[in-house]
Phi, psi and omega in degrees: 000142175284175181290324175304316191287322177299318181293318182289320179297314174298321179296329176295313180301313177305310179298320175298311178300315181302313178306312180292321177299320180290316192297314181289331175290322183285330182291315184296332183276336188255333191236151175251154173259109178272122171291136173216170184247126172242110176061027187086350181259127179288133176221167177229141181237142183285143184222120182294121185199075186311325180280351176227045189273179187302313187297323185291324182289313183290329177299310180305316186294315178298319179298313183293324182267337190253325188284137173295151183306137174095353180253127182247148171271135181228158182247116182262352184209150181300143174083001173298315186292317183301306184287336175295325177299321180298312180300308177305325175295321180283327175295323175299318178292328183290316189292313184290333181282352189303311177301320177296319184295326181283329176292321172302318186288324177291316179296332178280317181273355184288332179293349183265358183239169185269173191293322179295318177301326180290333170303307180295333177285324181289334177281352183273330194292313178296312171298334180283321175298309184306316183292323181296312177291330174291330177289320181288321175300305183313305178298328176290320193269328179240314188288307182293323177295326183292317179293319175304310181296316176307312187282327185288331177304323178301318184289324179296313175307330182264353182065048185242124175299130180257122175230144176241128173298144182293337175289321177293327179290307185291324172301319175294317178296312186300324178302319176285322180300310179291319179298310181290326186289325186274329171296334177287350180280001179311309185293329169298325173298305185301320171299317180294314175304316177300328181288341179279336178078016181284330186232157178284148177293343176278358178308311187297317182287324179289333185257022187297320185298325176290322178303316185298316177297313177301320183289323177293326176291316176306309184299318179293330189280320188275343176271150195269354176250157185257028186288333187083358180263310183298331184295339183282347175288335172271312191288326182290320171297326175296321179288322177293319175297321177295326173288330177296313184301317180296326179284328184285329176283324171308313178296321172294328173290326173297318177296321179292322186291312179302319179296318180292325177297319184288331180267000000 
């Protein structure tokens, strides 16, 4: 294929991904999932209800489970609540579309790599999805509640009533969801680079001390407070993921070496 043909194929695949994300986003803003019983089995069916849609239910659940007691969401301008639901719906669209996005990415780059590497690439897809969801779950269950409680204590110390605009709350939560979802892809990134053969598998071990410094700085930048405590909620998982990626790359390299020796 020529460069123009590659660009055209990439354009088509990006367009497909965009259409899927938009469709899921509109669905999340338009439909609710109503529970019913089918032969005693609980299932849900989509029901058009823009004022009680999936995004609103998710926002309400996040509000109940993440906000410290005594903190309320407010709307200071018309449309803030509406636009916050667009953000949540886009997040739902991105998350649900991950398998399709990974499929399109794999289909685009697979002609350029060998058959053996394709097998390794397929093995990357499911772990990548699992790590993205795992990053969101980790931030939701541990990081966001701790940081919100920590920051709320400052307001209590000053005897200040704390209110959050719904836009600020949703942006705050999405920042961590996407940040951790992407950050948890670190082992996949390391493994993918190793498939290209551009760097040695021992590169990751030799540069571990630099990785520690970079990941600690990254943790300090991504967290909103300067306490030096919450940044470790980012840095420590990233260091563990780096170690996991390093071991996976070295194990693969050792397996390839044994295979070459036997043949």
